C-alpha positions in Angstrom: -0.1 0.5 -0.5 1.6 3.9 -1.1 2.3 5.5 2.0 1.9 9.6 1.6 4.7 12.0 2.0 3.5 13.1 5.6 2.6 9.9 6.9 4.8 8.9 9.8 6.8 5.4 8.1 10.3 4.9 9.5 11.7 4.4 12.8 12.7 7.8 14.6 16.2 6.1 15.9 17.8 5.8 12.6 17.3 9.4 12.4 19.5 9.9 15.8 21.8 7.3 13.7 22.4 9.7 10.7 22.9 12.7 13.2 25.1 11.0 14.8 27.2 9.6 12.0 27.1 13.2 10.3 28.4 14.4 14.0 31.8 12.7 13.2 32.4 14.4 9.9 32.2 17.3 12.2 28.6 18.4 10.7 26.1 20.1 14.1 22.8 18.5 14.8 21.3 21.5 14.1 22.3 21.9 10.8 21.2 18.1 9.8 17.9 18.7 11.3 17.2 22.1 9.6 14.2 22.1 7.4 13.2 18.4 8.8 10.8 19.2 11.4 12.4 17.3 13.7 13.5 18.6 17.5 16.9 17.6 18.4 15.1 16.5 21.7 12.4 14.0 19.8 16.0 12.0 18.3 16.0 10.3 21.9 12.0 9.6 22.0 11.4 5.6 21.9 8.1 6.7 20.1 9.6 9.2 17.3 8.3 7.8 13.7 9.3 10.7 11.1 7.9 10.4 7.1 9.6 9.8 4.1 9.0 13.8 3.6 11.3 14.4 6.6 13.8 11.5 6.0 14.5 13.3 2.3 15.5 16.9 3.8 17.3 14.7 6.5 19.1 12.4 4.5 19.7 15.4 2.0 21.4 17.1 4.2 23.4 14.4 5.7 24.7 14.0 2.5 25.1 17.4 1.3 27.1 18.4 4.3 29.3 15.9 5.2 30.2 15.3 1.3 29.7 11.7 1.6 27.5 10.1 -1.9 28.0 7.1 -0.3 26.8 8.2 3.5 23.6 5.3 3.6 26.3 2.4 3.1 28.2 3.8 6.3 25.1 4.0 8.0 24.4 0.5 7.7 27.8 -0.4 8.5 27.3 1.2 11.9 23.9 0.3 12.8 24.2 -2.7 15.7 21.2 -5.6 15.6 19.4 -3.7 18.4 19.4 -0.4 16.4 16.7 -1.8 14.4 14.4 -2.2 17.7 12.9 -5.6 19.1 13.2 -6.6 15.3 16.4 -6.9 15.5 16.8 -8.5 18.9 14.3 -11.4 17.3 16.7 -11.6 14.5 19.5 -11.3 16.7 18.1 -14.4 18.9 17.0 -16.8 15.7 18.1 -20.1 15.8 19.6 -20.0 12.1 20.4 -16.9 9.4 17.1 -18.5 7.6 14.7 -17.7 10.6 16.7 -14.3 11.1 15.6 -13.0 7.6 12.0 -14.6 7.6 11.7 -12.2 10.7 13.2 -9.1 9.1 10.6 -10.2 6.1 7.9 -10.4 8.0 8.4 -7.6 10.7 10.3 -5.2 8.4 7.5 -2.8 8.2 7.6 -2.1 12.1 11.2 0.1 11.2 10.4 1.0 7.9 6.8 1.0 6.6 7.6 2.5 3.5 9.3 -0.6 2.3 8.9 -4.3 2.1 11.1 -7.2 2.3 10.5 -10.7 1.0 12.7 -13.6 1.7 13.2 -17.0 -0.3 15.2 -19.9 -0.7 15.1 -21.5 -4.5 17.7 -22.4 -7.1 20.2 -23.1 -4.3 20.3 -19.2 -3.0 18.7 -17.6 -0.1 17.6 -14.3 -1.1 16.3 -10.7 0.6 14.0 -8.5 -2.1 13.5 -5.0 -0.2 10.9 -2.7 -2.0 9.8 0.6 -1.6 6.0 2.2 -1.4 5.4 4.9 -4.1 4.3 7.6 -2.3 0.7 9.1 -3.2 1.9 12.3 -4.1 4.6 12.4 -5.3 5.2 15.9 -6.6 6.4 17.3 -2.9 9.8 16.8 -4.3 11.8 16.7 -7.2 13.0 13.1 -8.7 16.3 13.7 -7.8 15.5 14.3 -4.0 13.3 10.8 -3.4 15.5 8.9 -5.8 18.8 10.0 -3.1 16.5 9.1 -0.3 15.7 5.8 -1.1 19.2 4.7 -2.9 20.5 5.9 1.1 17.8 3.4 2.6 18.9 1.0 0.2 22.2 1.2 0.8 21.8 1.4 4.6 20.2 -2.0 4.7 22.3 -4.0 2.3 25.3 -2.9 4.3 23.6 -3.6 7.6 22.5 -7.0 6.5 26.4 -7.8 5.6 27.6 -6.5 8.9 24.7 -8.6 11.0 25.0 -11.7 9.3 29.3 -11.3 9.8 28.3 -10.7 13.9 25.7 -13.8 14.0 26.9 -16.4 12.1 31.4 -15.4 12.2 31.6 -15.8 8.8 33.1 -13.2 6.2 30.2 -13.4 4.3 32.5 -12.7 1.0 29.7 -14.6 -1.1 27.2 -12.5 -1.1 25.5 -10.9 -3.9 24.1 -7.4 -4.1 21.5 -6.2 -7.0 20.2 -2.6 -6.9 17.4 -1.4 -9.4 19.7 1.8 -9.9 21.8 2.7 -12.3 25.8 2.4 -11.2 26.5 5.7 -9.2 29.9 8.2 -9.7 31.0 6.5 -7.0 30.1 2.5 -7.5 33.7 2.1 -6.0 32.4 2.8 -2.4 30.0 0.1 -3.1 32.7 -2.6 -3.8 35.0 -1.2 -1.2 32.0 -2.0 1.5 30.1 -4.6 -0.2 33.0 -6.9 -1.9 32.9 -7.6 -5.7 30.0 -8.7 -5.8 27.8 -5.9 -6.4 25.5 -4.9 -9.5 23.8 -2.1 -10.8 20.8 -1.4 -13.1 18.9 -4.7 -11.4 15.2 -5.5 -12.2 15.1 -5.5 -7.9 17.4 -4.5 -4.6 18.3 -8.1 -3.5 20.9 -9.4 -1.4 21.5 -12.9 -2.6 23.3 -15.6 -0.4 24.0 -19.5 -0.9 21.3 -21.3 0.3 23.4 -23.3 3.0 23.5 -20.3 4.9 20.2 -20.3 5.9 21.3 -23.2 8.4 23.8 -21.4 9.8 23.3 -21.4 13.5 23.5 -18.0 15.0 25.6 -17.0 17.9 23.1 -15.4 20.2 20.2 -17.8 19.5 18.2 -17.9 22.5 14.3 -19.1 22.0 12.8 -17.1 25.5 14.6 -14.2 24.6 13.3 -15.0 20.4 9.7 -15.4 21.6 9.3 -12.7 23.8 10.7 -10.4 20.8 8.4 -11.4 18.6 5.0 -11.0 20.4 6.4 -7.5 20.9 6.7 -7.0 17.0 3.5 -8.9 16.5 1.8 -5.9 18.7 3.8 -3.8 16.8 2.6 -4.7 13.5 -0.9 -5.1 14.3 -0.8 -1.7 15.9 0.5 -0.4 12.6 -2.2 -2.3 10.5 -4.9 -1.0 12.8 -6.6 2.7 11.8 -5.0 5.1 13.8 -6.8 6.4 16.8 -8.2 10.0 16.2 -6.4 11.5 19.7 -2.8 9.8 17.5 -4.1 12.3 14.3 -4.4 15.3 16.6 -1.4 14.8 18.2 0.3 15.0 14.8 -1.0 18.3 14.5 -0.3 19.9 18.0 3.4 18.3 17.5 3.8 21.0 14.6 2.6 23.6 16.4 4.6 26.6 18.4 2.9 28.3 20.6 -0.8 29.4 20.1 -2.6 26.1 20.0 -5.5 25.6 17.6 -9.3 25.2 19.7 -11.4 21.7 18.7 -13.2 24.1 16.5 -10.4 24.5 13.9 -10.3 21.0 13.3 -13.7 20.0 11.6 -12.3 20.9 8.6 -9.3 18.7 8.9 -11.5 15.8 10.0 -14.6 17.1 8.4 -17.1 16.6 11.2 -18.6 18.5 14.3 -16.8 19.9 17.3 -19.4 17.1 18.8 -18.3 14.4 17.2 -14.7 14.9 17.5 -14.9 15.2 21.6 -16.9 12.4 21.9 -14.4 10.3 19.5 -12.0 11.1 21.9 -13.9 10.2 25.1 -14.5 6.9 23.9 -10.4 6.9 23.5 -9.9 8.2 27.0 -9.2 11.6 26.5 -10.7 14.8 25.7 -9.1 17.8 23.6 -8.1 19.8 26.6 -5.8 16.6 28.0 -3.8 16.9 24.7 -4.1 20.9 24.3 -2.1 20.3 28.3 0.0 17.7 27.2 1.5 20.0 24.2 1.4 22.7 26.5 3.9 21.1 28.9 6.1 19.8 26.4 6.6 23.2 24.8 6.7 25.1 28.5 9.5 22.4 29.3 11.1 23.1 25.9 10.7 27.1 26.5 12.6 27.0 29.9 15.8 25.2 28.9 16.0 28.7 27.4 17.6 31.3 29.6 16.6 34.7 26.6 13.3 33.5 27.1 10.9 34.9 30.5 8.6 33.5 32.3 5.8 36.0 31.5 6.7 35.8 27.7 6.6 32.2 28.2 2.9 32.6 29.8 1.9 34.7 27.2 3.0 32.2 24.3 1.1 29.4 25.5 -1.9 31.5 26.0 -2.0 31.5 29.9 -4.1 34.1 31.7 -1.2 35.4 34.0 1.9 34.3 35.2 1.0 33.1 38.6 -1.6 30.9 37.1 1.2 29.4 34.5 3.2 28.6 37.2 0.5 27.4 39.6 -0.7 24.8 36.6 2.9 24.0 35.5 3.7 23.0 39.0 0.5 20.7 39.3 1.8 19.3 36.1 5.7 18.5 37.3 6.1 18.9 41.1 8.2 22.3 40.1 7.8 26.0 40.0 8.8 27.5 36.2 12.0 28.8 37.7 12.7 26.1 39.7 12.7 24.0 36.8 14.5 25.9 35.1 16.9 26.4 37.2 17.4 22.5 37.3 18.2 21.9 34.0 20.4 24.7 33.3 22.4 23.3 36.0 22.8 20.3 35.3 
């Protein structure tokens, strides 16, 4: 199923990994995140998911600012197994490489739902094929930006498979073959340096192929109990992802993009094509209210603003639409246990 450019489809910890990698080349966090809509403090959130739109900006910034066109390949080399979340834990805990790749195929969309993966054994070959879904609104970016982001992601996945396979099987994996659907880039030698001699471009698919016997190779960290727990977690994540998002999640996405003055519920009626009474009823069924969602966002913004010593408490109170600073102070203390001045002092003295 095609994904829209603004739909949250990529696990956010990959963004953090890209930012860290760019930092090794002397590029600041702020520079990599510029224009992405991703805030630095969000990079450490376990719940962060980013859109194709954001990922395209992020990878474009990282490649341009580092001057390293094959940065995706390097990223894959630096992604350890657990960087892939519970799916990575399930892969690491699998009995053999064939099982591990089957796990990756089954739960790939819990990490990169804009892509699909398939594992197959036939003709004495073990294959892992990667496909990307075409966004619903491809006019958002020029084709070059889209293609660069896709090549970046597929390169990262390919080199990550190699790195993880080496770790788990204790083999050099020199027999692996890599097929890419895009034309050979000017820096194709970098692919060979990282992946080996068996790299081919202008292919029908994006695929990593190994001799079939690799499927039976035992993995160094096999643990049945851990595997069961990880698979249960992955199944729950996939089930939640496939279930239509709740109204509160859709509204939170809108509020998370808003700074300062937050919209009232009447302003959202056109967005969701329903009256405010219906919106309130849906939120009540989901165990929350619009005011609770507003307060959650106000608290996030208040914490963000308070760590900036140039913003006065009066200014913050006004920006967040509290009637006066003393009321803001009382509410903030009820939310956090600290007065705004106390919270600021604690943060700035760390």
